[in-house]
C-alpha positions in Angstrom: -16.0 20.4 1.8 -13.8 23.3 2.9 -13.7 22.0 6.4 -12.4 18.7 5.1 -9.7 20.4 3.1 -8.7 22.5 6.2 -8.6 19.4 8.4 -6.5 17.5 6.0 -4.0 20.4 5.5 -3.7 20.8 9.3 -3.3 17.0 9.7 -0.6 16.9 7.0 1.2 19.9 8.5 1.1 18.4 12.0 2.0 14.8 11.2 3.9 14.6 8.0 5.8 17.9 7.4 7.1 18.0 11.0 8.6 14.5 10.5 10.0 15.1 7.1 13.7 14.3 6.5 14.2 16.8 3.7 17.6 17.8 5.0 18.9 14.3 4.9 19.6 14.1 1.1 21.9 17.1 1.4 24.5 15.0 3.3 26.9 12.6 1.6 25.1 9.6 3.1 21.7 11.0 1.9 23.1 11.4 -1.7 24.5 7.9 -1.5 21.0 6.7 -0.6 19.5 8.6 -3.5 22.1 7.3 -5.9 21.6 3.7 -4.8 17.8 4.0 -5.2 18.3 5.5 -8.7 20.7 2.7 -9.7 18.2 0.1 -8.3 15.4 1.6 -10.3 17.5 1.6 -13.5 18.6 -2.0 -12.9 15.1 -3.3 -12.4 13.9 -1.4 -15.5 16.7 -3.0 -17.5 15.8 -6.5 -16.2 12.2 -5.9 -17.2 13.3 -4.8 -20.6 15.8 -7.7 -21.0 13.4 -10.4 -19.9 11.3 -9.8 -23.0 14.2 -10.0 -25.5 16.8 -12.4 -24.0 17.9 -14.1 -20.9 19.2 -11.9 -18.1 22.8 -12.3 -17.1 23.5 -13.8 -13.7 25.8 -10.9 -12.9 22.9 -8.6 -13.1 20.9 -10.6 -10.5 23.8 -10.5 -8.1 24.3 -6.8 -8.7 20.6 -6.1 -7.9 21.0 -8.1 -4.7 24.1 -6.2 -3.7 22.4 -2.9 -4.5 19.4 -3.8 -2.3 21.7 -4.8 0.6 23.8 -1.6 0.3 20.6 0.5 0.1 19.2 -1.1 3.3 22.5 -0.6 5.1 22.6 3.1 4.1 19.0 3.6 5.1 19.7 2.1 8.5 22.7 4.3 8.9 20.5 7.3 8.0 17.9 6.3 10.5 20.7 5.9 13.2 22.3 9.3 12.3 19.0 11.2 11.9 16.4 9.6 14.1 12.8 10.7 13.4 
């Protein structure tokens, strides 16, 4: 089993760590992406909670849609700025 562990660690180091974009969130565009993702997670969690107690406001559905569109645009800008 140690050969499998060594093989997997070498494969991960060669294929995943070398292509990591860990420096991207340190830029303003990267922090914007992280913030949009955190906001999207919070909005979806609120929708899940609100669906059980009352109806969800229409404004919230449109804000989730706008957040998803903004997140996709920022991620595309990150891919363009920092190609992998």
